C-alpha angles and dihedrals in degrees: 000000000000119000125205122190119224120203112210121195126181145144091257141018088240088066090048090052090050090049091051089052091048090053089061098036100044104017098039089225123154117224112210119216121335121321115247129229112232134189122268089240093055091047091052091048091054092046095048094049094042099045094030092222138091120279110255101183123043122206132193095210111070124164138170119210127189110226127192113237147060116298098243091052092048092049091049092051093045089054090057098054124067107212124173092248134068110252128193125181117225108203129190086259090065115096090228098052096096093044089054091046092053093043098052093089090056094061131083121246117258107258116230095025115134125177111252116254111258121229112222 
């Protein structure tokens, strides 16, 4: 099973929670475990290295979620939904992928997150 990380950035954690719900509802993406709250500095480092440009907008709510699936598929599905948060996929081809993977245990769980109910 391949895992892709998704960086979510927004003005509030409510918008992050809505975006996580939208990922499941409209993107049919499966979030693994509980998303983690990360620092603004770590979020900006990921953004700068991934997009290779300076960060223009700063957000107080920054979260990393582990999502099941191949990077290209995740990116394609994220493009099709329009959540209230900025979302960036971090695939295993990104130089920061393994740093994010190692760092996940150091971050706190996102409060208020519940796994979506699965329809059988």
